[in-house]
VEXRO-726284 format. One record per residue: residue in one letter; x, y, z of N, C-alpha, C, O in turn. Coordinates in steps of 0.2 Angstrom, whole numbers, plus 2048, in hexadecimal, padded with zeros to 3 digits. Example, Ala and Ser with C-alpha at 12.3 -4.5 7.8 and 13.67 -1.06 7.14 Angstrom:
% VEXRO-726284
a8427E482783E7EA8278427F08278477EF82As8407F58238447FB824840800827843806828
***
This chain:
% VEXRO-726284
m18871068F18C70A68F18B706689188701689g18F70868418F70467E18870467A18470867Ct18870167418270167017F6FA66F17B6F966Ae1806F567317D6EF6731766EF6731736F3677a1726EB66F16B6EB6701696E867716C6E467Aa1646EB6791616E968015A6E76801566EB67Cm1586E36841516E168414E6E268B1516DF690a1496E568C1466E66931436E069513F6DD691d1446DE69B1406D969E13E6DB6A51406E06A7e13B6D66A91396D86B013F6D96B513D6DC6BAt1446D66B314A6D66B81506D96B61566D66B7g1506DE6B21566E16AF1566E16A81516DF6A4r15B6E46A515C6E469D1616DF69B1666DF69Es15F6DC6961636D66931676D968D1656DC689h16E6D768D1726DA6881776D46851786CF688r1796D567F17E6D067C1836D46791826DA676v1896D167918F6D46771946CF6751956CA678e1986D067019E6CC66D1A46CE6711A66D3670l1A76C96741AE6CA6781B26C46761B06BE678n1B86C56751BD6C06741BB6BA6701BC6B4671g1B76BB66B1B46B66661AE6B26681AC6AE665l1AC6B466E1A66B16711A06B66721A16BC673g19A6B46721946B86731936B867B1926B267Ef1926BE67E1916BE68518A6C26861886C6682h1876BF68C1816C268E1826C66951856C3699y17F6CC69617F6CF69C1796D269E1756D4699l1776D36A41716D76A61736DD6AA1786DE6ADt16F6E36A91706E96AC16A6EB6B01646EA6AEw16B6EE6B61656F16B91676F86BB16D6FA6BCg1636FD6BC1647046BE1667096B91667076B3d16770F6BB1697146B71707146B41747146B9p1717146AE1787146AB17C71A6AE18271A6ADr17971F6B017D7256B21807246B91847286BCh17D71F6BD18071D6C418671A6C31887176BEp18A7196C91907156C918F70E6C718A70B6C9l19470B6C41937046C11956FF6C619B7006C8l1916FA6C71946F46CB1936EE6C618D6EC6C4i1996EB6C51996E56C11996DF6C619D6DF6CBc1956DA6C51946D46C91966CE6C51946CC6BFl19B6CA6C819D6C36C519B6BD6C919D6BD6CFh1976B96C61956B36CA19A6AE6CB19F6AE6C9g1986A86CE19C6A36D019C69D6CB19969E6C5l19F6986CD1A16936C819B6906C319C6906BDr19668E6C619068B6C218A6906C318468D6C3s18B6966C318669B6C418569F6BD18769D6B8y1826A56BE1806A96B817E6B06BB17E6B16C1g17E6B56B617E6BC6B81776BD6BC1786C16C1r1726BA6BB16C6BC6BE16B6BA6C51676BB6C9t1716B66C81716B46CF1716BB6D31706BA6D9f1746C06D01746C66D416E6CB6D316E6D16D5e1696C86D11626CC6D01606CF6D615E6D56D6g1606CC6DC15E6CF6E21636D56E51616DA6E7v16A6D46E316E6D96E516D6DF6E116D6E56E3a16C6DE6DA16A6E36D61646E76D81646ED6D7a15F6E46DA1596E76DC15A6EB6E21566F16E2a15E6E96E615F6EE6EC1646F46EA1636F96EEl1686F36E516D6F86E416B6FD6DE16F7026DDe1666FB6DA1666FE6D41637066D516470A6D0g1617086DA16070F6DB1667136DC1657196DBr16C7106DE1727146DE1777126D917C7166D8f17670C6D617C7096D21797066CC1737046CBh17D7076C617B7036C017E6FC6C11856FC6C1v17B6F76C217D6F06C317D6EC6BD1796EC6B9l1836E96BB1846E56B51866DE6B818B6DE6BBa1836D96B61846D26B81866CE6B11816CD6ADl18C6CC6B118E6C86AB18D6C16AB18E6BE6B0d18A6BE6A618B6B66A51926B56A31936B669Dq1966B26A719D6B16A519D6AB6A01986A769Fr1A26AA69C1A36A66971A069F6991A269C69Eg19C69C69419A69569619469569A19168F69Cr19169A69D18C69A6A118669F69F1876A369Ag18069E6A217A6A26A11796A269917869C696e1786A86961776A868F17D6AA68B17C6AC685s1836AA68E1896AB68B18B6A568718969F689d18F6A66821916A067E19669B68219A69D687w19669568119B6906831A169167F1A1693679d1A76906821AD69167E1AF68A67B1B068567Ep1AF68A6741B16836711B76806731B867A673g1BC6856751C36826771C368167F1C867F681r1BD6826821BC6806891C268368E1C5680692n1C368A68C1C868E6901C46916961C1697695y1C368E69B1BF6906A11C46916A71C368F6ADf1CA6956A61CF6966AB1CF69D6AC1CC6A26A8t1D169F6B21D06A66B51D36AB6B01CF6B06AFp1D96AB6AD1DB6B06A81D66B16A21D56B76A0a1D26AC6A01CE6AD69B1C86B169D1C56B6699y1C56B06A31C06B46A61C26BB6A71BE6C06A5v1C86BC6A91CA6C36AA1CB6C76A31C96CD6A3s1CD6C369E1CE6C66981C76C86951C66CD692d1C26C46971BB6C66941B96CC6981B66D0695l1BA6CD69E1B86D36A21BB6D969F1B86DE69Ee1C26D869E1C66DE69B1C36E06941C26E6693a1C16DB6901BE6DC68A1B76E068A1B66E4687l1B36DE68F1AD6E16901AE6E86931AA6EC690v1B26E96971B46F069A1B66F56941B46FA693a1BA6F26901BC6F668A1B76F76851B66FC682r1B36F26841AD6F267F1A86F76811A66FB67Dl1A76F86871A26FC68A1A470368C1A170868Eg1AB70468B1AE70A68C1AD70C6941AC712695i1AE7086981AE70969F1B470C6A21BA7096A1a1B47116A61BA7146A81BC7116AF1C170D6B0r1B87126B41B970F6BB1B270C6BD1AD70E6BBf1B27076C11AC7036C41AE7006CA1B36FF6CCh1A86FD6CD1A86F96D31A86F26D01A46F06CBl1AB6ED6D41AB6E66D11AA6E16D71AD6E26DDl1A56DD6D61A36D86DB1A36D16D81A16D06D3g1A76CC6DC1A76C66D91A66C06DE1A96C16E4h1A26BB6DD1A16B66E11A56B06DF1A56AE6DAs1A96AD6E41AD6A66E31B16A76DD1B66AB6DDm1B06A36D81B46A46D21B46AB6CF1B96AD6CDg1AE6AE6CF1AD6B56CD1B26B96D11B46BE6CFg1B36B86D81B76BC6DC1BE6BB6DA1C26C06DAm1C06B56D81C76B46D51C86B86CF1CE6BB6CEn1C36B86CB1C46BC6C51C46C36C61C86C76C3a1C06C56CB1C06CC6CD1C76CE6D01CA6D46CEl1CA6CA6D41D06CB6D71D66CC6D21DA6D06D3l1D66C76CD1DB6C86C81DA6CE6C41DF6D16C2y1D46CF6C21D36D56BE1D66DC6C21D96E06BFa1D46DC6C91D76E26CC1DE6E26CC1E16E86CCa1E26DD6CD1E96DD6CC1EC6DF6C61F16E26C5r1E86DC6C01EB6DE6B91E96E56B71EB6E76B2n1E46E86BA1E16EE6B81E16F46BE1DC6F66C0p1E76F66C01E76FA6C51E47016C31E57036BEg1E17046C81DD70A6C71D770A6C41D370F6C3r1D47046C21CE7046BE1C87036C31C27046C1l1C97006C91C46FE6CE1C37046D31C77066D6q1BC7066D41BB70A6DA1BA7066E01BC7096E5s1B87006DF1B86FC6E51B76F46E31B66F36DDl1B96F06E71B96E96E61B56E56EC1B76E66F1i1B16E06EA1AE6DC6EF1AF6D56ED1AD6D36E8l1B26D16F21B36CA6F11AE6C66F51AF6C66FBe1AA6C36F21A56BF6F61A76B86F71A76B46F2d1A96B66FD1AC6AF6FF1B16AD6F91B06A86F7s1B66B16F81BB6B06F31C26B36F51C26B86F8g1C76AF6F31CE6B26F51D36AD6F21D16A86EFp1D96AE6F31DE6A96F11DE6A36F51DB6A26FAe1E069E6F21E06976F51E56976FB1EA69B6FBa1E46936FF1E86927051EF68E7031EE68A6FFp1F46917061FB68E7041FB6867051FF682702e1F868470A1F867D70C1F46787081F4672709g1F067B7041EC6766FF1E56786FF1E367E701l1E16746FC1DA6766FA1D66767001D6672705s1D167B7011CC67B7061C76767061C6673700s1C467470B1BF66F70B1B96717061B666D703g1B86777061B367A7011B46796FA1B06766F6l1BB67A6F81BD6796F11BD6716F01BB66F6EAt1BF66D6F51BF6666F41B76646F31B665F6EEr1B36676F71AC6656F61A96676EF1A66636ECi1AB66D6EC1A966F6E61AC66A6E01A86696DCl1B26686E11B56646DC1B165D6DC1B065B6D6g1AF65B6E21AC6556E21A56556DF1A26516DBe1A265B6E019B65C6DD19C65C6D519865A6D2l1A16606D31A26606CB1A36596C81A06586C3e1A66556CC1A864E6C91A164A6C91A06456C5r19D64B6CE1976476CF19064A6CC18B6476CCt1916506C918B6536C618864F6C018C64F6BBp18264D6C017F64A6B917F6506B417E6566B5l17F64D6AE17F6526A81786536A61766586A2s17364F6A816C6506A716764D6AC16A6496B0f16164F6AC15C64D6B115664B6AD15464E6A8a1526476B114C6456AE14664B6AD14364B6A8d14664F6B21426546B214465A6B71496596BAl14065F6B71426656BB1426636C31466666C6e13E65F6C513E65D6CC14465A6CE14765B6D3a1476556C914D6526CB1536576CB1586576CFa15365C6C61586616C61586656CC15D6676CFr1526676CE15166B6D41536676DA15666A6DFa1526616DB15465D6E015C65D6E115F65D6E6f15F65C6DB16665C6DA1696636DD16E6636E1w1666686DB16966F6DE16866F6E516D6716E9r16266D6E816166D6EF1666696F316866A6F8s1686636F016D65E6F31746616F41776606F8i1766666EF17C6686EF17C6706F21826726F3r1776736F31766796F61716796FB16B67D6FAp17267570016C67470516A67B70916567B70Cn16F68070916E68570E16B68C70A16969170Dv16B68C70316969270016169270015E68D702t15F6986FF1576996FF1546956FA1576936F5a14D6946FB1496916F61496956EF1496926EAe14969C6F01496A06EA15069F6E615069F6E0a15569E6E915C69C6E615B6966E215E6956DDi1586916E515868A6E215368B6DC1556886D6e14E68F6DC14A6906D614D6936D114D6926CBs1516986D315569C6CE15A6986CA15B6986C4r15E6946CE16368F6CB15F68A6C61626896C1t15A6876C81566836C41546866BE1546836B8r15168C6BE14F6906B81546926B41546916AEh15A6956B715F6986B21656946B11696966ADs16668E6B416C68A6B216A6846AF16E6806ADm1636836AE16167C6AB15D67E6A415A6836A4v15C6796A015867A69A15667369715966E698e15067369414D66D69215066C68B150670686r15266668A15566468315465C682156658686d15065B67C14F65467A14C65068014E64A681g14765368414465068914764F68F14564C694r14D65269015165169615365969915365D695i15465969F1566606A215E6606A216165B6A5v16166469E16866469E16B66B6A01676706A2w17166C6A11746726A417467769E176676698r17367D6A017468369B17B68569B17D687695h17F6846A018668569F18A67F69D18767A69Dd19068069B19567B69919767769F19D6786A1q1936736A119566F6A719B66B6A61A066B6ABe19C6676A11A26636A01A86676A01AD6666A3g1A866C69B1AE67169B1B06746A11B66756A3i1AB6776A41AC67B6AA1AF6766B01B46786B3a1AC6706B01AF66C6B51B666A6B41BA6696B9a1B76686AE1BE6666AC1C366B6AE1C966A6B0c1C26716AC1C76776AD1C76786B41CD6796B7r1C26786B81C367A6C01C66746C31CA6766C7i1C566E6C11C96686C41D06696C31D46686C7a1D266A6BC1D866A6BA1DC6706BE1E266F6C0q1D96766BE1DC67C6C21DD67A6C91E367C6CBa1D96776CC1DA6756D31DF6706D51E36706DAr1E066C6D01E46666D11EB6676CD1EF6626CDa1EC66D6CA1F266E6C71F866E6CC1F76706D2t1FE66C6CA20466C6CE2056746D02076756D6e2056786CB20667F6CD1FF6836CC1FD6846C6r1FB6846D21F56876D11F568F6D11FB6916D3l1F06926CF1F06996CE1F169C6D51ED69B6DAd1F66A16D61F86A46DC1F56AB6DC1F76AF6D8l1F06AC6E01ED6B36E01EF6B76E61EC6BD6E6w1F46B56EA1F66B96EF1FA6C06EC1F96C56EFp1FD6BF6E72006C66E41FB6CA6E21FC6D06E2a1F56C86E01EF6CC6DE1ED6D06E41EB6D56E4i1EC6CC6EA1EA6CF6F01EF6D56F11EC6DB6F3d1F56D46F11FA6DA6F21F96E06ED1FB6E56EFa1F76DE6E71F66E46E21F06E86E31EF6ED6DFi1EB6E66E61E56E96E71E66F16E91E96F26EEd1E36F56E51E46FC6E61DD7006E71DD7066E7c1D86FD6E91D27006EA1CE6FD6F11D06F86F3p1CA7016F41C66FE6F91C36F76F81C06F76F3t1C46F36FC1C26EC6FB1BF6E97011C16E9706l1B96E57001B66E27051B56DA7031B36D86FEv1B86D67081B76CF7081B16CD70C1B16CE712l1AC6CA7091A66C870D1A76C070D1A66BD708r1A86BE7131A86B67141A26B471819F6B771Cg19F6AE71519A6AB71819C6A871F1A16A471Fa1996A972419C6A772B19C6A072B1A069D72Fr19869C72719969572719D69272119C68C720s1A069671E1A36947181A968F7191AD68F71Dd1A868A7141AE6847141B368670F1B768270Ey1B268B70B1B668D7051BB6927071C1691705l1B969770B1BE69D70D1BE69D7141BA69F717d1C469B7171C569B71E1C66A27211C96A671Ea1C46A37271C56A972B1CD6AB72B1CE6B172Ag1D16A672C1D86A872C1DB6AB7261DF6AF726r1D96A87201DB6AB71A1D86B27191DC6B6716v1D26B371B1CF6BA71B1D46BF71F1D56C471Cr1D66BD7251DA6C17291E16C27251E36C8725q1E36BD7221EA6BE71E1E96C37181ED6C7717m1E36C37151E26C770F1E26CE7121E56D370Fc1DE6D07181DE6D671A1E56D971D1E66DF71Ca1E96D47201EF6D67221F46D871D1F96DC71Er1F36D57171F86D67111F66DD70D1FB6DF70An1F06DF70E1EF6E570A1EA6EA70E1E46E7710a1EC6F07101E86F47141E16F77101DD6F9713h1E16F570A1DB6F77061D56F27081CF6F4706i1D76EC70B1D26E770B1CF6E77131D36E8717r1C86E77131C56E57191C06E07181BE6DE713a1BE6DD71E1BA6D771D1B46D77221B46DA727s1AF6D37201A96D27241A66CB7231A76C871Ee1A46C87291A16C17281996C27281966C672Ci1966BE72418F6BE72318C6B872718E6B3725p1886BA72C1856B47301806B072C17E6B2727d1806AA72E17B6A572B17C6A47241776A4720a1826A47221846A371B18A69F71A18F69F71Eg18A69B71519069771319469A70D1946A070Dh19669670919A69970319569D6FE1986A16FBy18F69B6FE18A69E6F91876A46FD1816A46FEv18A6A96FE1886AE7031826B270117D6B2705h1826B46FB17C6B86F91766B46F81706B76F7d1776AD6F71716A96F716F6A66FE1696A56FFd1746A57031726A370916F6A870E16A6A7711n1726AE70D16F6B471216F6BA70E1736BF70Fp16A6BB70916A6C07041696C770816C6CC706v1656C770D1646CE71116A6D071416C6D6713a16E6CC7171746CF71A17A6D071517D6D5716f17A6CC71017F6CD70B17D6D47071826D8707i1776D67061766DC7021776E27071796E7705r1756E170D1776E671217E6E87121806EE712a1826E371318A6E471318C6E770D1916EB70Dv18A6E570718C6E870118A6EF70018E6F36FEs1846F07021816F77021856FC706186701705d1866F970C18A6FE7111916FF70F19370570Ff1946FA70C19B6FB70919B7007041A0704703l1967006FF1967046F919370B6FB1937106F7q19070C70118D71370319171970118E71E6FFp19871970319B71F70219C7216FA19E7266F9f19B71C6F619D71D6EF1977216EB1977226E5
***
């Protein structure tokens, strides 16, 4: 898969590549000769959030987790273009750069929106699609979960006095995720600069774009993308999710016979962090035939 330089570490191999004028970082696990699974993280996350998923699947799959633009170790966009079509263009550029023919694609939340639009724009490229608590917006308006997230973005401090304060903030907005998930977020989404703990990702730019996208008069309509899916697709909803309601999941399944769904118990919107064991089991079972 390409000739990018890679550095071995304890939890995967780290790579850098130039795409669409920006420097991108991604991680890989497993044998490159195995089927490829690309993972796309959520709004304020990073590729390494899929570390546990990769550890469980790397015996059968080559797992690639991308730090999407503005996150992790990938470059911030000077033009602050953090809208869905830009993310999809980045993925298309990565697939072309690495010479990937067909692959499996998993996306959580924002990453699921990006994965869904990629599937619609690139028929025949995906062997399967997994949407983790992600789907088109409800016609009647914003879900309570999206409203909650927009409020979080508006109230998020740009810096913290120390790691304990940063850790406490993460726990306050992610009360149900595991302790390991909080430590991972503190370690991989924060960095010390000038005596303060600041965000590794472009917090201001990302927040501005997500708020603008949600409050636009004409919001992105992903229902046509649901209709266009042409590969086996699994929608994994957290049983306690405030972001993706069960009725919308039923509608997604009714509109396209390629889609089936499952609920993960004891999980909200952050499914693979809330209940990683059940999430990994569901993903592994879905991918078993491939």
